[in-house]
LOTI-189149 format. One record per residue (C-alpha): z, y, x negated; residue in one letter; residue number from 1. Coordinates in steps of 0.5 Angstrom, whole numbers, m for minus. Example, Ala and Ser with C-alpha at 12.3 -4.5 7.8 and 13.67 -1.06 7.14 Angstrom:
# residues 2
<<16,m9,m25>,"A",1>
<<14,m2,m27>,"S",2>
This chain:
# residues 613
<<69,6,m35>,"M",1>
<<70,1,m29>,"D",2>
<<66,2,m23>,"L",3>
<<72,4,m19>,"V",4>
<<73,10,m24>,"E",5>
<<66,12,m24>,"K",6>
<<65,12,m16>,"G",7>
<<71,17,m16>,"L",8>
<<69,21,m21>,"Q",9>
<<62,22,m17>,"L",10>
<<66,23,m11>,"F",11>
<<70,29,m14>,"E",12>
<<63,32,m17>,"R",13>
<<60,32,m10>,"G",14>
<<55,26,m11>,"K",15>
<<57,22,m5>,"Y",16>
<<50,18,m5>,"R",17>
<<51,16,m12>,"E",18>
<<58,15,m11>,"A",19>
<<57,10,m5>,"E",20>
<<52,6,m9>,"Y",21>
<<57,5,m14>,"V",22>
<<63,4,m10>,"L",23>
<<59,m1,m6>,"S",24>
<<57,m5,m12>,"R",25>
<<65,m5,m13>,"A",26>
<<66,m8,m6>,"V",27>
<<62,m13,m7>,"G",28>
<<65,m16,m14>,"I",29>
<<72,m15,m11>,"A",30>
<<70,m19,m5>,"Q",31>
<<68,m25,m9>,"V",32>
<<74,m25,m13>,"E",33>
<<78,m25,m7>,"L",34>
<<75,m31,m4>,"K",35>
<<76,m34,m11>,"K",36>
<<84,m33,m10>,"G",37>
<<85,m27,m15>,"E",38>
<<90,m24,m10>,"N",39>
<<91,m18,m15>,"H",40>
<<84,m15,m12>,"W",41>
<<87,m14,m5>,"R",42>
<<90,m7,m7>,"S",43>
<<84,m5,m11>,"K",44>
<<79,m7,m5>,"L",45>
<<83,m3,0>,"G",46>
<<82,3,m5>,"L",47>
<<75,2,m5>,"L",48>
<<74,1,2>,"L",49>
<<78,7,3>,"D",50>
<<74,11,m2>,"S",51>
<<67,9,1>,"R",52>
<<69,11,8>,"A",53>
<<71,18,5>,"A",54>
<<63,18,2>,"C",55>
<<60,15,9>,"Y",56>
<<65,21,12>,"Q",57>
<<62,26,8>,"K",58>
<<55,24,9>,"L",59>
<<56,24,16>,"G",60>
<<55,16,17>,"D",61>
<<61,16,22>,"L",62>
<<60,9,24>,"D",63>
<<60,6,17>,"A",64>
<<66,10,15>,"A",65>
<<70,7,21>,"L",66>
<<67,0,20>,"Q",67>
<<70,1,13>,"D",68>
<<77,3,15>,"A",69>
<<77,m2,20>,"R",70>
<<76,m7,14>,"Q",71>
<<82,m4,10>,"Q",72>
<<86,m4,16>,"L",73>
<<85,m12,17>,"A",74>
<<86,m12,9>,"L",75>
<<93,m8,9>,"E",76>
<<96,m7,16>,"P",77>
<<102,m4,13>,"Y",78>
<<98,2,9>,"K",79>
<<99,9,12>,"C",80>
<<93,11,9>,"K",81>
<<89,6,13>,"S",82>
<<91,9,20>,"Y",83>
<<90,16,17>,"L",84>
<<83,15,15>,"R",85>
<<81,11,22>,"A",86>
<<84,17,26>,"S",87>
<<81,22,22>,"K",88>
<<74,19,23>,"I",89>
<<75,18,31>,"H",90>
<<77,26,31>,"S",91>
<<71,28,28>,"L",92>
<<67,24,33>,"A",93>
<<70,27,38>,"G",94>
<<74,21,40>,"R",95>
<<81,24,40>,"D",96>
<<84,19,45>,"K",97>
<<82,13,40>,"D",98>
<<85,17,34>,"A",99>
<<92,17,38>,"L",100>
<<91,10,40>,"E",101>
<<90,8,32>,"V",102>
<<96,13,30>,"L",103>
<<101,10,36>,"E",104>
<<99,3,34>,"A",105>
<<100,4,26>,"G",106>
<<107,7,27>,"I",107>
<<109,2,32>,"R",108>
<<107,m4,27>,"R",109>
<<110,0,21>,"L",110>
<<117,1,25>,"Q",111>
<<117,m7,26>,"R",112>
<<115,m8,19>,"G",113>
<<121,m4,17>,"K",114>
<<126,m8,21>,"V",115>
<<123,m15,20>,"K",116>
<<122,m14,12>,"Y",117>
<<127,m9,10>,"G",118>
<<127,m6,3>,"S",119>
<<122,m11,1>,"R",120>
<<116,m7,5>,"L",121>
<<114,m1,1>,"Q",122>
<<112,4,5>,"I",123>
<<110,11,3>,"N",124>
<<115,16,7>,"E",125>
<<111,22,6>,"R",126>
<<104,19,9>,"L",127>
<<109,16,15>,"F",128>
<<111,23,17>,"E",129>
<<104,25,16>,"K",130>
<<102,20,21>,"M",131>
<<108,22,26>,"R",132>
<<106,29,25>,"A",133>
<<99,28,27>,"E",134>
<<101,24,33>,"F",135>
<<105,29,36>,"D",136>
<<100,34,35>,"Q",137>
<<94,30,38>,"L",138>
<<99,28,44>,"H",139>
<<101,35,45>,"Q",140>
<<93,37,45>,"K",141>
<<92,32,50>,"M",142>
<<97,34,55>,"L",143>
<<96,42,54>,"S",144>
<<88,42,54>,"D",145>
<<84,41,60>,"P",146>
<<78,37,60>,"P",147>
<<73,43,60>,"A",148>
<<77,46,54>,"K",149>
<<77,39,50>,"R",150>
<<73,40,43>,"R",151>
<<66,39,44>,"K",152>
<<63,32,41>,"V",153>
<<59,34,35>,"K",154>
<<52,32,36>,"S",155>
<<49,28,31>,"Y",156>
<<42,27,34>,"D",157>
<<37,28,28>,"P",158>
<<32,32,32>,"L",159>
<<38,38,32>,"D",160>
<<37,39,25>,"Y",161>
<<30,37,22>,"L",162>
<<25,42,23>,"P",163>
<<19,40,27>,"F",164>
<<14,39,21>,"E",165>
<<19,34,18>,"L",166>
<<20,30,25>,"Q",167>
<<12,30,26>,"A",168>
<<11,27,19>,"T",169>
<<17,22,20>,"I",170>
<<14,20,27>,"F",171>
<<7,19,24>,"S",172>
<<9,13,20>,"H",173>
<<11,9,27>,"L",174>
<<7,4,30>,"D",175>
<<6,5,38>,"Q",176>
<<11,1,41>,"P",177>
<<16,4,36>,"S",178>
<<14,11,39>,"I",179>
<<15,8,46>,"L",180>
<<22,6,45>,"N",181>
<<23,13,42>,"C",182>
<<21,16,48>,"I",183>
<<26,13,52>,"L",184>
<<32,15,47>,"V",185>
<<33,22,51>,"S",186>
<<29,28,55>,"R",187>
<<29,31,48>,"K",188>
<<26,26,44>,"W",189>
<<21,25,50>,"K",190>
<<19,32,50>,"Q",191>
<<19,33,42>,"S",192>
<<14,27,42>,"I",193>
<<10,30,47>,"A",194>
<<9,36,43>,"N",195>
<<6,32,37>,"M",196>
<<m1,31,40>,"P",197>
<<m3,27,33>,"R",198>
<<1,21,35>,"L",199>
<<m2,20,41>,"L",200>
<<m9,22,38>,"H",201>
<<m9,17,32>,"S",202>
<<m4,11,35>,"P",203>
<<m3,6,30>,"V",204>
<<m2,m1,34>,"L",205>
<<2,m7,31>,"K",206>
<<m2,m13,29>,"R",207>
<<m4,m19,34>,"Q",208>
<<m2,m14,40>,"L",209>
<<m1,m17,47>,"S",210>
<<m4,m16,53>,"L",211>
<<2,m13,56>,"K",212>
<<4,m8,51>,"D",213>
<<m4,m6,51>,"F",214>
<<m4,m5,58>,"V",215>
<<3,m1,57>,"K",216>
<<0,3,52>,"F",217>
<<m7,5,56>,"L",218>
<<m2,7,62>,"N",219>
<<2,11,58>,"F",220>
<<m4,15,55>,"C",221>
<<m7,16,62>,"R",222>
<<0,19,64>,"S",223>
<<0,24,58>,"R",224>
<<m8,25,60>,"Q",225>
<<m10,23,53>,"C",226>
<<m17,21,54>,"R",227>
<<m19,22,46>,"S",228>
<<m17,19,40>,"F",229>
<<m18,21,33>,"E",230>
<<m17,14,30>,"T",231>
<<m15,8,34>,"L",232>
<<m14,1,30>,"S",233>
<<m13,m5,34>,"L",234>
<<m12,m13,32>,"S",235>
<<m12,m17,38>,"L",236>
<<m8,m23,40>,"R",237>
<<m13,m29,40>,"A",238>
<<m11,m32,46>,"A",239>
<<m12,m25,50>,"E",240>
<<m18,m22,46>,"E",241>
<<m23,m22,52>,"S",242>
<<m18,m19,57>,"S",243>
<<m16,m13,52>,"M",244>
<<m23,m12,50>,"L",245>
<<m25,m11,57>,"K",246>
<<m19,m6,58>,"Q",247>
<<m21,m2,52>,"L",248>
<<m29,m2,54>,"L",249>
<<m27,0,61>,"S",250>
<<m22,5,59>,"S",251>
<<m27,11,59>,"G",252>
<<m23,13,52>,"F",253>
<<m27,17,47>,"E",254>
<<m26,15,40>,"V",255>
<<m28,18,33>,"K",256>
<<m26,12,29>,"K",257>
<<m25,5,31>,"L",258>
<<m22,0,27>,"N",259>
<<m23,m7,31>,"L",260>
<<m21,m14,29>,"S",261>
<<m23,m20,33>,"L",262>
<<m22,m27,32>,"A",263>
<<m26,m31,38>,"N",264>
<<m31,m26,40>,"H",265>
<<m37,m26,36>,"D",266>
<<m43,m21,35>,"N",267>
<<m47,m24,41>,"F",268>
<<m41,m24,46>,"E",269>
<<m39,m17,44>,"L",270>
<<m46,m14,45>,"A",271>
<<m46,m18,52>,"K",272>
<<m40,m14,54>,"L",273>
<<m43,m7,52>,"L",274>
<<m49,m9,56>,"S",275>
<<m45,m10,62>,"N",276>
<<m40,m4,61>,"I",277>
<<m43,3,61>,"T",278>
<<m36,6,59>,"T",279>
<<m36,1,53>,"G",280>
<<m43,3,51>,"R",281>
<<m41,11,51>,"K",282>
<<m35,9,47>,"M",283>
<<m39,6,42>,"F",284>
<<m45,11,42>,"A",285>
<<m40,17,41>,"G",286>
<<m37,13,35>,"L",287>
<<m37,17,28>,"K",288>
<<m33,11,24>,"E",289>
<<m33,4,25>,"L",290>
<<m29,m2,22>,"S",291>
<<m31,m9,25>,"L",292>
<<m28,m15,23>,"S",293>
<<m31,m21,27>,"L",294>
<<m35,m28,27>,"P",295>
<<m42,m27,27>,"V",296>
<<m47,m32,30>,"V",297>
<<m54,m32,27>,"E",298>
<<m59,m32,33>,"N",299>
<<m65,m29,30>,"G",300>
<<m63,m22,31>,"A",301>
<<m57,m22,27>,"G",302>
<<m52,m16,27>,"M",303>
<<m58,m12,30>,"T",304>
<<m57,m13,37>,"E",305>
<<m49,m11,36>,"L",306>
<<m51,m5,32>,"L",307>
<<m56,m2,36>,"G",308>
<<m51,1,41>,"F",309>
<<m48,5,35>,"L",310>
<<m50,13,36>,"G",311>
<<m54,17,31>,"P",312>
<<m47,21,29>,"D",313>
<<m44,15,26>,"M",314>
<<m42,17,18>,"T",315>
<<m38,11,16>,"R",316>
<<m39,3,18>,"L",317>
<<m35,m3,15>,"N",318>
<<m37,m10,17>,"I",319>
<<m33,m16,15>,"V",320>
<<m36,m23,17>,"I",321>
<<m30,m28,18>,"T",322>
<<m35,m34,20>,"D",323>
<<m42,m35,20>,"L",324>
<<m46,m40,25>,"V",325>
<<m53,m41,28>,"V",326>
<<m54,m41,35>,"S",327>
<<m60,m45,37>,"K",328>
<<m59,m44,45>,"L",329>
<<m60,m37,45>,"V",330>
<<m66,m34,41>,"R",331>
<<m66,m26,40>,"R",332>
<<m71,m21,37>,"E",333>
<<m68,m16,32>,"P",334>
<<m68,m9,34>,"S",335>
<<m69,m3,30>,"K",336>
<<m63,1,28>,"I",337>
<<m63,8,26>,"N",338>
<<m57,12,23>,"L",339>
<<m59,18,20>,"P",340>
<<m52,21,19>,"Q",341>
<<m49,14,16>,"L",342>
<<m46,16,9>,"S",343>
<<m42,10,7>,"R",344>
<<m44,3,9>,"L",345>
<<m40,m3,7>,"A",346>
<<m41,m11,8>,"I",347>
<<m36,m16,6>,"V",348>
<<m38,m24,8>,"V",349>
<<m32,m29,7>,"R",350>
<<m34,m33,1>,"P",351>
<<m36,m40,2>,"K",352>
<<m40,m39,8>,"L",353>
<<m47,m42,10>,"H",354>
<<m51,m39,4>,"E",355>
<<m58,m41,8>,"K",356>
<<m55,m37,14>,"L",357>
<<m52,m31,10>,"N",358>
<<m59,m30,6>,"K",359>
<<m62,m30,13>,"R",360>
<<m57,m26,16>,"L",361>
<<m58,m20,11>,"M",362>
<<m66,m21,11>,"R",363>
<<m66,m19,18>,"V",364>
<<m61,m14,18>,"L",365>
<<m64,m10,12>,"F",366>
<<m71,m11,14>,"A",367>
<<m69,m7,21>,"N",368>
<<m64,m2,18>,"F",369>
<<m66,5,17>,"T",370>
<<m60,9,14>,"A",371>
<<m64,13,8>,"D",372>
<<m58,18,7>,"N",373>
<<m53,13,5>,"V",374>
<<m49,15,m1>,"Q",375>
<<m44,10,m2>,"S",376>
<<m46,2,m1>,"L",377>
<<m41,m4,m2>,"Q",378>
<<m44,m11,m1>,"L",379>
<<m39,m17,m3>,"I",380>
<<m41,m24,m2>,"N",381>
<<m48,m22,1>,"C",382>
<<m53,m27,m1>,"D",383>
<<m59,m23,m1>,"T",384>
<<m66,m24,m4>,"E",385>
<<m69,m20,m9>,"A",386>
<<m74,m17,m5>,"A",387>
<<m70,m16,0>,"T",388>
<<m65,m12,m4>,"M",389>
<<m70,m8,m8>,"E",390>
<<m73,m6,m1>,"K",391>
<<m66,m3,1>,"M",392>
<<m65,0,m6>,"L",393>
<<m71,4,m6>,"L",394>
<<m70,7,1>,"R",395>
<<m63,10,m1>,"L",396>
<<m65,16,m5>,"E",397>
<<m58,20,m4>,"R",398>
<<m54,14,m7>,"L",399>
<<m48,16,m11>,"E",400>
<<m43,10,m11>,"H",401>
<<m46,3,m11>,"F",402>
<<m42,m4,m11>,"L",403>
<<m45,m11,m11>,"A",404>
<<m40,m17,m12>,"E",405>
<<m43,m24,m12>,"C",406>
<<m50,m22,m8>,"C",407>
<<m53,m29,m9>,"G",408>
<<m57,m30,m16>,"A",409>
<<m58,m22,m17>,"L",410>
<<m56,m20,m24>,"T",411>
<<m54,m13,m27>,"L",412>
<<m61,m12,m30>,"G",413>
<<m65,m13,m23>,"E",414>
<<m60,m8,m20>,"Y",415>
<<m61,m3,m26>,"L",416>
<<m68,m3,m25>,"R",417>
<<m69,m2,m18>,"W",418>
<<m64,4,m18>,"L",419>
<<m68,7,m24>,"S",420>
<<m74,8,m20>,"R",421>
<<m71,13,m15>,"N",422>
<<m68,17,m21>,"R",423>
<<m62,17,m17>,"L",424>
<<m55,20,m20>,"R",425>
<<m50,15,m19>,"L",426>
<<m43,17,m20>,"E",427>
<<m40,10,m20>,"S",428>
<<m43,3,m21>,"L",429>
<<m39,m4,m20>,"A",430>
<<m43,m10,m21>,"V",431>
<<m40,m17,m21>,"R",432>
<<m45,m23,m22>,"E",433>
<<m44,m29,m18>,"S",434>
<<m43,m36,m21>,"T",435>
<<m50,m39,m19>,"L",436>
<<m55,m40,m24>,"Q",437>
<<m58,m34,m26>,"R",438>
<<m63,m31,m31>,"P",439>
<<m59,m27,m37>,"S",440>
<<m59,m19,m36>,"S",441>
<<m63,m15,m40>,"S",442>
<<m63,m7,m40>,"V",443>
<<m67,m6,m46>,"S",444>
<<m73,m4,m42>,"D",445>
<<m70,0,m36>,"T",446>
<<m70,7,m36>,"D",447>
<<m62,9,m36>,"L",448>
<<m63,16,m35>,"R",449>
<<m60,16,m28>,"F",450>
<<m53,14,m31>,"L",451>
<<m52,21,m34>,"A",452>
<<m47,23,m29>,"R",453>
<<m44,16,m28>,"L",454>
<<m36,17,m28>,"K",455>
<<m34,10,m26>,"S",456>
<<m37,3,m29>,"L",457>
<<m34,m4,m27>,"S",458>
<<m38,m10,m30>,"L",459>
<<m35,m17,m29>,"E",460>
<<m38,m24,m30>,"N",461>
<<m45,m21,m33>,"T",462>
<<m49,m24,m39>,"S",463>
<<m48,m17,m42>,"L",464>
<<m48,m16,m50>,"N",465>
<<m45,m11,m54>,"F",466>
<<m52,m8,m55>,"H",467>
<<m54,m7,m48>,"Q",468>
<<m47,m5,m46>,"L",469>
<<m48,1,m52>,"F",470>
<<m54,3,m49>,"L",471>
<<m51,4,m42>,"L",472>
<<m45,8,m45>,"L",473>
<<m50,12,m49>,"Q",474>
<<m54,14,m42>,"S",475>
<<m47,16,m39>,"T",476>
<<m48,23,m43>,"N",477>
<<m40,22,m45>,"H",478>
<<m38,23,m38>,"Q",479>
<<m35,16,m36>,"L",480>
<<m28,17,m34>,"R",481>
<<m26,9,m32>,"H",482>
<<m29,3,m35>,"L",483>
<<m27,m4,m33>,"K",484>
<<m30,m10,m37>,"L",485>
<<m28,m17,m34>,"K",486>
<<m30,m24,m36>,"A",487>
<<m37,m22,m39>,"N",488>
<<m38,m28,m44>,"Y",489>
<<m43,m25,m49>,"K",490>
<<m39,m19,m50>,"L",491>
<<m35,m21,m56>,"I",492>
<<m29,m17,m59>,"F",493>
<<m28,m21,m65>,"A",494>
<<m32,m26,m69>,"R",495>
<<m29,m33,m69>,"S",496>
<<m27,m37,m75>,"A",497>
<<m31,m43,m73>,"F",498>
<<m37,m38,m71>,"D",499>
<<m42,m40,m77>,"T",500>
<<m48,m36,m74>,"R",501>
<<m51,m30,m77>,"V",502>
<<m50,m24,m72>,"P",503>
<<m56,m20,m70>,"N",504>
<<m57,m15,m65>,"V",505>
<<m55,m20,m59>,"T",506>
<<m49,m23,m62>,"T",507>
<<m46,m18,m66>,"R",508>
<<m39,m17,m64>,"P",509>
<<m36,m10,m61>,"V",510>
<<m36,m4,m66>,"N",511>
<<m30,0,m64>,"F",512>
<<m32,6,m67>,"R",513>
<<m39,6,m63>,"E",514>
<<m36,4,m57>,"F",515>
<<m30,9,m57>,"L",516>
<<m35,15,m59>,"Q",517>
<<m39,13,m53>,"A",518>
<<m33,14,m48>,"V",519>
<<m29,20,m51>,"P",520>
<<m27,22,m44>,"Q",521>
<<m25,16,m42>,"L",522>
<<m18,16,m37>,"E",523>
<<m17,8,m36>,"S",524>
<<m20,2,m40>,"L",525>
<<m19,m5,m37>,"A",526>
<<m21,m10,m42>,"L",527>
<<m19,m17,m38>,"V",528>
<<m21,m24,m40>,"Q",529>
<<m25,m22,m45>,"C",530>
<<m28,m26,m51>,"T",531>
<<m24,m26,m57>,"N",532>
<<m20,m20,m55>,"L",533>
<<m14,m22,m60>,"T",534>
<<m8,m18,m64>,"D",535>
<<m13,m17,m69>,"S",536>
<<m18,m14,m65>,"A",537>
<<m13,m10,m62>,"L",538>
<<m11,m7,m69>,"R",539>
<<m18,m6,m70>,"S",540>
<<m19,m2,m64>,"L",541>
<<m12,2,m66>,"S",542>
<<m15,4,m72>,"T",543>
<<m21,7,m69>,"E",544>
<<m18,10,m64>,"M",545>
<<m14,14,m70>,"V",546>
<<m20,15,m74>,"N",547>
<<m24,18,m68>,"T",548>
<<m19,21,m64>,"S",549>
<<m22,18,m58>,"C",550>
<<m21,18,m52>,"P",551>
<<m15,23,m52>,"K",552>
<<m15,23,m45>,"G",553>
<<m13,15,m44>,"L",554>
<<m8,14,m39>,"K",555>
<<m9,7,m37>,"M",556>
<<m10,1,m41>,"L",557>
<<m11,m6,m38>,"D",558>
<<m11,m12,m43>,"V",559>
<<m9,m18,m38>,"S",560>
<<m11,m25,m39>,"A",561>
<<m13,m24,m46>,"N",562>
<<m10,m28,m52>,"E",563>
<<m5,m22,m54>,"V",564>
<<2,m22,m56>,"S",565>
<<7,m16,m56>,"G",566>
<<5,m15,m64>,"V",567>
<<m2,m13,m62>,"G",568>
<<1,m9,m56>,"I",569>
<<6,m5,m61>,"I",570>
<<1,m4,m66>,"D",571>
<<m3,0,m61>,"L",572>
<<2,5,m61>,"F",573>
<<6,5,m68>,"Q",574>
<<0,5,m73>,"R",575>
<<1,11,m77>,"P",576>
<<m2,18,m74>,"R",577>
<<m3,14,m67>,"S",578>
<<m3,19,m61>,"W",579>
<<m4,14,m56>,"L",580>
<<1,15,m50>,"R",581>
<<0,12,m43>,"L",582>
<<2,13,m36>,"D",583>
<<1,5,m35>,"Q",584>
<<0,m1,m39>,"L",585>
<<m2,m8,m35>,"L",586>
<<m2,m14,m39>,"A",587>
<<m1,m20,m34>,"H",588>
<<m2,m27,m37>,"G",589>
<<0,m24,m44>,"C",590>
<<5,m27,m49>,"D",591>
<<10,m21,m48>,"L",592>
<<17,m21,m49>,"H",593>
<<22,m17,m44>,"P",594>
<<25,m14,m50>,"D",595>
<<18,m11,m52>,"T",596>
<<17,m9,m45>,"L",597>
<<23,m5,m45>,"S",598>
<<22,m2,m52>,"L",599>
<<15,1,m50>,"L",600>
<<18,5,m44>,"V",601>
<<25,7,m48>,"R",602>
<<20,10,m54>,"R",603>
<<16,13,m49>,"G",604>
<<10,10,m51>,"Y",605>
<<8,8,m44>,"C",606>
<<12,10,m37>,"R",607>
<<10,4,m33>,"D",608>
<<9,m3,m36>,"V",609>
<<7,m9,m32>,"Q",610>
<<7,m16,m35>,"S",611>
<<7,m23,m31>,"L",612>
<<7,m29,m34>,"A",613>
């Protein structure tokens, strides 16, 4: 069946959207063939355009339908069906005068064609008479009906048909400039948007906002008497950053969640603005959540001078440090920061910044920072000394989620030792050791009972061996749901043919039976860039999965950046008595043929397979 027949059948069954998609593909093919000089495609292209115009007409898109009808008229100027289609579309849109002009032009052209070409011009007489009849009918209607009684133009305003809840959902995905443009459409649109306070209370402003657009936004909010925002996100244009910051801090608005991205203003300059603007200090003191991205000047006080303006109601704080320099001209004394309600703290430092300043900045910050109720702590590229980190973690007695990536020369063993002293009940732990020279991790002498409630574990670039990993997994009390192991060079999944050493407790490869029995509740497993994870290791893993029936709930598997091929991947699913079925399989950087990917999906082994060479 060709695309034309398939599209017409879908149209007859009322599947107009599917028919439009199929016919659009056919129109593209026909246009390409016609450009090549294949003139027999001309009549078929006319049929396709007419059929697609009928689909658009059923779907209510009269502008697209009229465009196809005009293309058909230009392609086949002596086809009655083209004029009838264009006339009908004009009539449906309430443009009877335009419909009359189309029919009149068509009748005149066909009559001249009969005289000019005679019997060589084949015209469908039945459709030609229909054109005459519709022309007479429209002409009489235009003469008899007074202007007040003419047919009312049908409204195609989506706000007339969509429920208010759906309108609010659609408008919530627009940024503020788009919402301002929507207000200018009509009074109805303006009134509808004004009745959606969420759009005004949680605006999403476009990135690199200009001063002109920002002032327009502030004036609009003042005109609507909107002085309080649930969320406000700002990414200011660098050249006008100073003026916009002053406008924001002087506005007197109340904001609960502020996302602020600065390119030029550092912590010292922002703190100076706040000290001079009373309304700005009031805004910062009333914040509950703050996400701040800015360059930092280390002037002795570090970030403490700026964070000192935050109020006691702060619950979530995210800081992204894009640049780090030292100030020798202005030196400040650090101030104490007390945020008793803070539950989430995240500090991210751009990689490869000045290590010495990074270490000094973190020392000053953590020494003067009091937030004992933090439940989630994320530290990325924070070059922290061991004594500083130890004191910080010992104060956090309610910590449940901990993430540390490339924090100086600190190791996994040190983190576990410090966390164990508070007898915490961690639910997620993610550690990525840096590439700096550091001692090997050791967890054998650590009390790991604080991991009994652990649900998520991610270890990257650590010196952990299987014995130590097994101790960690055993301590989770079979509660682990998500496990990620990446580039742990001492974690060996299969012995190499060149390895002549006798394996001992520290060098023996992974025992898949012990490994799987320790994580029976696992839902996602990531084994990325592992040592000797080959097809042979995957076969061993598959065998033990069948023998232990663990983990039954596994839905996501990631084996990216390993020396595995499609043979090993398929063996995971096709082994006798294999029950493994996945929602997602990731195998980026692996040797997988496209046919293997389609086979996994076609046979129902995986719903989604992703593999980038």
